[in-house]
N, CA, C and O atoms as a Maestro MAE file, in Angstrom:
{
 s_m_m2io_version
 :::
 2.0.0
}

f_m_ct {
 s_m_title
 :::
 protein
 m_atom[224] {
  # First column is atom index #
  i_m_mmod_type
  r_m_x_coord
  r_m_y_coord
  r_m_z_coord
  i_m_residue_number
  s_m_chain_name
  s_m_pdb_residue_name
  s_m_pdb_atom_name
  i_m_atomic_number
  :::
  1 25 78.791 177.339 117.156 1 A "MET " " N  " 7
  2 3 79.711 177.129 116.061 1 A "MET " " CA " 6
  3 2 79.108 176.096 115.118 1 A "MET " " C  " 6
  4 15 78.796 174.981 115.537 1 A "MET " " O  " 8
  5 25 78.945 176.453 113.867 2 A "GLU " " N  " 7
  6 3 78.301 175.588 112.894 2 A "GLU " " CA " 6
  7 2 79.357 174.800 112.111 2 A "GLU " " C  " 6
  8 15 80.341 175.364 111.632 2 A "GLU " " O  " 8
  9 25 79.135 173.491 111.990 3 A "SER " " N  " 7
  10 3 80.040 172.639 111.227 3 A "SER " " CA " 6
  11 2 79.452 172.417 109.838 3 A "SER " " C  " 6
  12 15 78.327 171.937 109.700 3 A "SER " " O  " 8
  13 25 80.218 172.768 108.818 4 A "LYS " " N  " 7
  14 3 79.752 172.608 107.458 4 A "LYS " " CA " 6
  15 2 80.582 171.526 106.778 4 A "LYS " " C  " 6
  16 15 81.813 171.562 106.801 4 A "LYS " " O  " 8
  17 25 79.891 170.564 106.174 5 A "ILE " " N  " 7
  18 3 80.558 169.504 105.435 5 A "ILE " " CA " 6
  19 2 80.267 169.715 103.959 5 A "ILE " " C  " 6
  20 15 79.111 169.801 103.545 5 A "ILE " " O  " 8
  21 25 81.334 169.798 103.169 6 A "GLU " " N  " 7
  22 3 81.225 170.051 101.735 6 A "GLU " " CA " 6
  23 2 81.620 168.796 100.968 6 A "GLU " " C  " 6
  24 15 82.674 168.215 101.227 6 A "GLU " " O  " 8
  25 25 80.781 168.376 100.025 7 A "VAL " " N  " 7
  26 3 81.107 167.236 99.168 7 A "VAL " " CA " 6
  27 2 82.059 167.719 98.073 7 A "VAL " " C  " 6
  28 15 81.735 168.631 97.313 7 A "VAL " " O  " 8
  29 25 83.229 167.098 98.005 8 A "LEU " " N  " 7
  30 3 84.217 167.463 96.997 8 A "LEU " " CA " 6
  31 2 84.102 166.580 95.757 8 A "LEU " " C  " 6
  32 15 84.271 167.054 94.634 8 A "LEU " " O  " 8
  33 25 83.817 165.308 95.961 9 A "SER " " N  " 7
  34 3 83.749 164.379 94.842 9 A "SER " " CA " 6
  35 2 82.979 163.130 95.242 9 A "SER " " C  " 6
  36 15 83.047 162.681 96.386 9 A "SER " " O  " 8
  37 25 82.250 162.579 94.286 10 A "THR " " N  " 7
  38 3 81.548 161.314 94.482 10 A "THR " " CA " 6
  39 2 81.744 160.473 93.233 10 A "THR " " C  " 6
  40 15 81.615 160.961 92.110 10 A "THR " " O  " 8
  41 25 82.060 159.196 93.445 11 A "VAL " " N  " 7
  42 3 82.273 158.297 92.318 11 A "VAL " " CA " 6
  43 2 81.683 156.927 92.653 11 A "VAL " " C  " 6
  44 15 81.747 156.472 93.795 11 A "VAL " " O  " 8
  45 25 81.112 156.284 91.644 12 A "LYS " " N  " 7
  46 3 80.575 154.936 91.807 12 A "LYS " " CA " 6
  47 2 81.626 153.958 91.295 12 A "LYS " " C  " 6
  48 15 82.097 154.079 90.165 12 A "LYS " " O  " 8
  49 25 81.992 152.982 92.140 13 A "ILE " " N  " 7
  50 3 83.056 152.040 91.792 13 A "ILE " " CA " 6
  51 2 82.598 150.609 92.071 13 A "ILE " " C  " 6
  52 15 81.588 150.380 92.735 13 A "ILE " " O  " 8
  53 25 83.361 149.662 91.550 14 A "GLN " " N  " 7
  54 3 83.082 148.251 91.791 14 A "GLN " " CA " 6
  55 2 83.297 147.953 93.275 14 A "GLN " " C  " 6
  56 15 84.314 148.340 93.850 14 A "GLN " " O  " 8
  57 25 82.348 147.273 93.882 15 A "ASN " " N  " 7
  58 3 82.458 146.931 95.296 15 A "ASN " " CA " 6
  59 2 83.505 145.837 95.484 15 A "ASN " " C  " 6
  60 15 83.676 144.964 94.634 15 A "ASN " " O  " 8
  61 25 84.193 145.904 96.607 16 A "SER " " N  " 7
  62 3 85.218 144.926 96.959 16 A "SER " " CA " 6
  63 2 85.160 144.695 98.467 16 A "SER " " C  " 6
  64 15 84.906 145.633 99.223 16 A "SER " " O  " 8
  65 25 85.389 143.482 98.907 17 A "PRO " " N  " 7
  66 3 85.310 143.199 100.350 17 A "PRO " " CA " 6
  67 2 86.274 144.030 101.200 17 A "PRO " " C  " 6
  68 15 85.969 144.314 102.358 17 A "PRO " " O  " 8
  69 25 87.421 144.425 100.659 18 A "ASP " " N  " 7
  70 3 88.422 145.167 101.433 18 A "ASP " " CA " 6
  71 2 88.396 146.665 101.184 18 A "ASP " " C  " 6
  72 15 89.267 147.384 101.673 18 A "ASP " " O  " 8
  73 25 87.430 147.144 100.446 19 A "LEU " " N  " 7
  74 3 87.363 148.564 100.115 19 A "LEU " " CA " 6
  75 2 87.262 149.444 101.362 19 A "LEU " " C  " 6
  76 15 87.818 150.542 101.396 19 A "LEU " " O  " 8
  77 25 86.561 148.967 102.376 20 A "TYR " " N  " 7
  78 3 86.415 149.755 103.606 20 A "TYR " " CA " 6
  79 2 87.769 150.009 104.276 20 A "TYR " " C  " 6
  80 15 87.932 151.007 104.978 20 A "TYR " " O  " 8
  81 25 88.738 149.116 104.063 21 A "LYS " " N  " 7
  82 3 90.064 149.292 104.664 21 A "LYS " " CA " 6
  83 2 90.779 150.504 104.066 21 A "LYS " " C  " 6
  84 15 91.480 151.233 104.768 21 A "LYS " " O  " 8
  85 25 90.595 150.706 102.773 22 A "VAL " " N  " 7
  86 3 91.190 151.872 102.109 22 A "VAL " " CA " 6
  87 2 90.565 153.155 102.659 22 A "VAL " " C  " 6
  88 15 91.269 154.116 102.968 22 A "VAL " " O  " 8
  89 25 89.230 153.160 102.777 23 A "VAL " " N  " 7
  90 3 88.524 154.334 103.297 23 A "VAL " " CA " 6
  91 2 88.946 154.613 104.738 23 A "VAL " " C  " 6
  92 15 89.148 155.769 105.109 23 A "VAL " " O  " 8
  93 25 89.079 153.581 105.539 24 A "ASP " " N  " 7
  94 3 89.508 153.749 106.925 24 A "ASP " " CA " 6
  95 2 90.920 154.340 106.992 24 A "ASP " " C  " 6
  96 15 91.181 155.243 107.787 24 A "ASP " " O  " 8
  97 25 91.830 153.827 106.154 25 A "ALA " " N  " 7
  98 3 93.205 154.342 106.141 25 A "ALA " " CA " 6
  99 2 93.236 155.806 105.701 25 A "ALA " " C  " 6
  100 15 93.977 156.606 106.272 25 A "ALA " " O  " 8
  101 25 92.445 156.159 104.701 26 A "LEU " " N  " 7
  102 3 92.379 157.555 104.258 26 A "LEU " " CA " 6
  103 2 91.848 158.453 105.375 26 A "LEU " " C  " 6
  104 15 92.399 159.526 105.619 26 A "LEU " " O  " 8
  105 25 90.792 158.028 106.049 27 A "ASN " " N  " 7
  106 3 90.231 158.832 107.136 27 A "ASN " " CA " 6
  107 2 91.228 159.024 108.270 27 A "ASN " " C  " 6
  108 15 91.354 160.126 108.803 27 A "ASN " " O  " 8
  109 25 91.924 157.983 108.636 28 A "ARG " " N  " 7
  110 3 92.908 158.084 109.728 28 A "ARG " " CA " 6
  111 2 94.094 158.964 109.341 28 A "ARG " " C  " 6
  112 15 94.610 159.715 110.169 28 A "ARG " " O  " 8
  113 25 94.518 158.870 108.099 29 A "THR " " N  " 7
  114 3 95.711 159.588 107.644 29 A "THR " " CA " 6
  115 2 95.448 161.060 107.342 29 A "THR " " C  " 6
  116 15 96.302 161.907 107.607 29 A "THR " " O  " 8
  117 25 94.279 161.374 106.795 30 A "LEU " " N  " 7
  118 3 94.042 162.727 106.285 30 A "LEU " " CA " 6
  119 2 93.043 163.551 107.091 30 A "LEU " " C  " 6
  120 15 92.626 164.617 106.640 30 A "LEU " " O  " 8
  121 25 92.652 163.078 108.273 31 A "LYS " " N  " 7
  122 3 91.685 163.849 109.067 31 A "LYS " " CA " 6
  123 2 92.246 165.208 109.491 31 A "LYS " " C  " 6
  124 15 91.491 166.168 109.644 31 A "LYS " " O  " 8
  125 25 93.563 165.295 109.681 32 A "ASP " " N  " 7
  126 3 94.156 166.577 110.071 32 A "ASP " " CA " 6
  127 2 94.199 167.572 108.910 32 A "ASP " " C  " 6
  128 15 94.502 168.748 109.113 32 A "ASP " " O  " 8
  129 25 93.898 167.108 107.701 33 A "LYS " " N  " 7
  130 3 93.801 167.978 106.517 33 A "LYS " " CA " 6
  131 2 92.357 168.381 106.246 33 A "LYS " " C  " 6
  132 15 92.045 168.918 105.184 33 A "LYS " " O  " 8
  133 25 91.474 168.117 107.215 34 A "ASP " " N  " 7
  134 3 90.046 168.431 107.120 34 A "ASP " " CA " 6
  135 2 89.355 167.687 105.978 34 A "ASP " " C  " 6
  136 15 88.442 168.214 105.342 34 A "ASP " " O  " 8
  137 25 89.806 166.455 105.726 35 A "LEU " " N  " 7
  138 3 89.169 165.611 104.722 35 A "LEU " " CA " 6
  139 2 88.535 164.404 105.398 35 A "LEU " " C  " 6
  140 15 89.042 163.897 106.398 35 A "LEU " " O  " 8
  141 25 87.423 163.956 104.837 36 A "MET " " N  " 7
  142 3 86.711 162.802 105.351 36 A "MET " " CA " 6
  143 2 86.240 161.988 104.145 36 A "MET " " C  " 6
  144 15 85.861 162.550 103.117 36 A "MET " " O  " 8
  145 25 86.267 160.679 104.277 37 A "PHE " " N  " 7
  146 3 85.922 159.797 103.170 37 A "PHE " " CA " 6
  147 2 84.776 158.892 103.581 37 A "PHE " " C  " 6
  148 15 84.731 158.390 104.704 37 A "PHE " " O  " 8
  149 25 83.849 158.693 102.655 38 A "GLY " " N  " 7
  150 3 82.692 157.859 102.946 38 A "GLY " " CA " 6
  151 2 82.536 156.770 101.907 38 A "GLY " " C  " 6
  152 15 82.976 156.904 100.765 38 A "GLY " " O  " 8
  153 25 81.896 155.680 102.331 39 A "LEU " " N  " 7
  154 3 81.656 154.549 101.448 39 A "LEU " " CA " 6
  155 2 80.263 154.014 101.745 39 A "LEU " " C  " 6
  156 15 79.919 153.758 102.899 39 A "LEU " " O  " 8
  157 25 79.471 153.849 100.704 40 A "ALA " " N  " 7
  158 3 78.114 153.327 100.866 40 A "ALA " " CA " 6
  159 2 77.822 152.345 99.739 40 A "ALA " " C  " 6
  160 15 78.318 152.494 98.623 40 A "ALA " " O  " 8
  161 25 77.024 151.359 100.044 41 A "LEU " " N  " 7
  162 3 76.590 150.407 99.033 41 A "LEU " " CA " 6
  163 2 75.528 151.056 98.164 41 A "LEU " " C  " 6
  164 15 74.590 151.666 98.677 41 A "LEU " " O  " 8
  165 25 75.670 150.928 96.859 42 A "ASP " " N  " 7
  166 3 74.687 151.482 95.922 42 A "ASP " " CA " 6
  167 2 73.379 150.705 96.075 42 A "ASP " " C  " 6
  168 15 73.370 149.478 95.970 42 A "ASP " " O  " 8
  169 25 72.295 151.401 96.317 43 A "GLN " " N  " 7
  170 3 70.995 150.759 96.528 43 A "GLN " " CA " 6
  171 2 70.440 150.125 95.259 43 A "GLN " " C  " 6
  172 15 69.650 149.183 95.332 43 A "GLN " " O  " 8
  173 25 70.843 150.630 94.099 44 A "GLU " " N  " 7
  174 3 70.336 150.110 92.829 44 A "GLU " " CA " 6
  175 2 71.150 148.934 92.312 44 A "GLU " " C  " 6
  176 15 70.611 148.064 91.630 44 A "GLU " " O  " 8
  177 25 72.439 148.895 92.627 45 A "ASP " " N  " 7
  178 3 73.328 147.835 92.146 45 A "ASP " " CA " 6
  179 2 74.242 147.426 93.299 45 A "ASP " " C  " 6
  180 15 75.183 148.145 93.635 45 A "ASP " " O  " 8
  181 25 73.966 146.282 93.897 46 A "LYS " " N  " 7
  182 3 74.713 145.835 95.080 46 A "LYS " " CA " 6
  183 2 76.169 145.481 94.770 46 A "LYS " " C  " 6
  184 15 76.956 145.251 95.688 46 A "LYS " " O  " 8
  185 25 76.535 145.434 93.489 47 A "ASN " " N  " 7
  186 3 77.927 145.179 93.108 47 A "ASN " " CA " 6
  187 2 78.732 146.461 93.011 47 A "ASN " " C  " 6
  188 15 79.930 146.421 92.729 47 A "ASN " " O  " 8
  189 25 78.094 147.588 93.239 48 A "LYS " " N  " 7
  190 3 78.756 148.894 93.168 48 A "LYS " " CA " 6
  191 2 78.748 149.550 94.549 48 A "LYS " " C  " 6
  192 15 77.866 149.305 95.371 48 A "LYS " " O  " 8
  193 25 79.752 150.384 94.773 49 A "ALA " " N  " 7
  194 3 79.842 151.180 95.991 49 A "ALA " " CA " 6
  195 2 79.988 152.636 95.603 49 A "ALA " " C  " 6
  196 15 80.506 152.952 94.532 49 A "ALA " " O  " 8
  197 25 79.535 153.515 96.466 50 A "ILE " " N  " 7
  198 3 79.643 154.952 96.230 50 A "ILE " " CA " 6
  199 2 80.690 155.502 97.195 50 A "ILE " " C  " 6
  200 15 80.533 155.436 98.414 50 A "ILE " " O  " 8
  201 25 81.751 156.040 96.623 51 A "PHE " " N  " 7
  202 3 82.859 156.594 97.390 51 A "PHE " " CA " 6
  203 2 82.765 158.115 97.328 51 A "PHE " " C  " 6
  204 15 82.698 158.698 96.246 51 A "PHE " " O  " 8
  205 25 82.762 158.751 98.497 52 A "THR " " N  " 7
  206 3 82.595 160.208 98.554 52 A "THR " " CA " 6
  207 2 83.724 160.831 99.357 52 A "THR " " C  " 6
  208 15 84.139 160.301 100.388 52 A "THR " " O  " 8
  209 25 84.216 161.968 98.867 53 A "ILE " " N  " 7
  210 3 85.235 162.742 99.570 53 A "ILE " " CA " 6
  211 2 84.586 164.026 100.060 53 A "ILE " " C  " 6
  212 15 83.924 164.725 99.294 53 A "ILE " " O  " 8
  213 25 84.777 164.335 101.342 54 A "TYR " " N  " 7
  214 3 84.195 165.515 101.968 54 A "TYR " " CA " 6
  215 2 85.300 166.409 102.526 54 A "TYR " " C  " 6
  216 15 86.374 165.935 102.895 54 A "TYR " " O  " 8
  217 25 85.017 167.711 102.579 55 A "ARG " " N  " 7
  218 3 85.857 168.648 103.336 55 A "ARG " " CA " 6
  219 2 85.047 169.036 104.565 55 A "ARG " " C  " 6
  220 15 83.882 169.421 104.461 55 A "ARG " " O  " 8
  221 25 85.678 168.930 105.729 56 A "THR " " N  " 7
  222 3 84.965 169.217 106.990 56 A "THR " " CA " 6
  223 2 85.388 170.551 107.554 56 A "THR " " C  " 6
  224 15 84.897 170.959 108.607 56 A "THR " " O  " 8
  :::
 }
 m_bond[223] {
  # First column is bond index #
  i_m_from
  i_m_to
  i_m_order
  :::
  1 1 2 1
  2 2 3 1
  3 3 4 2
  4 3 5 1
  5 5 6 1
  6 6 7 1
  7 7 8 2
  8 7 9 1
  9 9 10 1
  10 10 11 1
  11 11 12 2
  12 11 13 1
  13 13 14 1
  14 14 15 1
  15 15 16 2
  16 15 17 1
  17 17 18 1
  18 18 19 1
  19 19 20 2
  20 19 21 1
  21 21 22 1
  22 22 23 1
  23 23 24 2
  24 23 25 1
  25 25 26 1
  26 26 27 1
  27 27 28 2
  28 27 29 1
  29 29 30 1
  30 30 31 1
  31 31 32 2
  32 31 33 1
  33 33 34 1
  34 34 35 1
  35 35 36 2
  36 35 37 1
  37 37 38 1
  38 38 39 1
  39 39 40 2
  40 39 41 1
  41 41 42 1
  42 42 43 1
  43 43 44 2
  44 43 45 1
  45 45 46 1
  46 46 47 1
  47 47 48 2
  48 47 49 1
  49 49 50 1
  50 50 51 1
  51 51 52 2
  52 51 53 1
  53 53 54 1
  54 54 55 1
  55 55 56 2
  56 55 57 1
  57 57 58 1
  58 58 59 1
  59 59 60 2
  60 59 61 1
  61 61 62 1
  62 62 63 1
  63 63 64 2
  64 63 65 1
  65 65 66 1
  66 66 67 1
  67 67 68 2
  68 67 69 1
  69 69 70 1
  70 70 71 1
  71 71 72 2
  72 71 73 1
  73 73 74 1
  74 74 75 1
  75 75 76 2
  76 75 77 1
  77 77 78 1
  78 78 79 1
  79 79 80 2
  80 79 81 1
  81 81 82 1
  82 82 83 1
  83 83 84 2
  84 83 85 1
  85 85 86 1
  86 86 87 1
  87 87 88 2
  88 87 89 1
  89 89 90 1
  90 90 91 1
  91 91 92 2
  92 91 93 1
  93 93 94 1
  94 94 95 1
  95 95 96 2
  96 95 97 1
  97 97 98 1
  98 98 99 1
  99 99 100 2
  100 99 101 1
  101 101 102 1
  102 102 103 1
  103 103 104 2
  104 103 105 1
  105 105 106 1
  106 106 107 1
  107 107 108 2
  108 107 109 1
  109 109 110 1
  110 110 111 1
  111 111 112 2
  112 111 113 1
  113 113 114 1
  114 114 115 1
  115 115 116 2
  116 115 117 1
  117 117 118 1
  118 118 119 1
  119 119 120 2
  120 119 121 1
  121 121 122 1
  122 122 123 1
  123 123 124 2
  124 123 125 1
  125 125 126 1
  126 126 127 1
  127 127 128 2
  128 127 129 1
  129 129 130 1
  130 130 131 1
  131 131 132 2
  132 131 133 1
  133 133 134 1
  134 134 135 1
  135 135 136 2
  136 135 137 1
  137 137 138 1
  138 138 139 1
  139 139 140 2
  140 139 141 1
  141 141 142 1
  142 142 143 1
  143 143 144 2
  144 143 145 1
  145 145 146 1
  146 146 147 1
  147 147 148 2
  148 147 149 1
  149 149 150 1
  150 150 151 1
  151 151 152 2
  152 151 153 1
  153 153 154 1
  154 154 155 1
  155 155 156 2
  156 155 157 1
  157 157 158 1
  158 158 159 1
  159 159 160 2
  160 159 161 1
  161 161 162 1
  162 162 163 1
  163 163 164 2
  164 163 165 1
  165 165 166 1
  166 166 167 1
  167 167 168 2
  168 167 169 1
  169 169 170 1
  170 170 171 1
  171 171 172 2
  172 171 173 1
  173 173 174 1
  174 174 175 1
  175 175 176 2
  176 175 177 1
  177 177 178 1
  178 178 179 1
  179 179 180 2
  180 179 181 1
  181 181 182 1
  182 182 183 1
  183 183 184 2
  184 183 185 1
  185 185 186 1
  186 186 187 1
  187 187 188 2
  188 187 189 1
  189 189 190 1
  190 190 191 1
  191 191 192 2
  192 191 193 1
  193 193 194 1
  194 194 195 1
  195 195 196 2
  196 195 197 1
  197 197 198 1
  198 198 199 1
  199 199 200 2
  200 199 201 1
  201 201 202 1
  202 202 203 1
  203 203 204 2
  204 203 205 1
  205 205 206 1
  206 206 207 1
  207 207 208 2
  208 207 209 1
  209 209 210 1
  210 210 211 1
  211 211 212 2
  212 211 213 1
  213 213 214 1
  214 214 215 1
  215 215 216 2
  216 215 217 1
  217 217 218 1
  218 218 219 1
  219 219 220 2
  220 219 221 1
  221 221 222 1
  222 222 223 1
  223 223 224 2
  :::
 }
}
């Protein structure tokens, strides 16, 4: 059985110390809707974060 992850949206936003809490809450709340949320630090600008929404 193959698992396919589809990127629905990606946005670059201002980084915040508590941003991971929002992503964690979204993942916990919406996992049963086959949605997954990711957060990564932008390698070019450490003041920005990349927020991605996936369908699993």
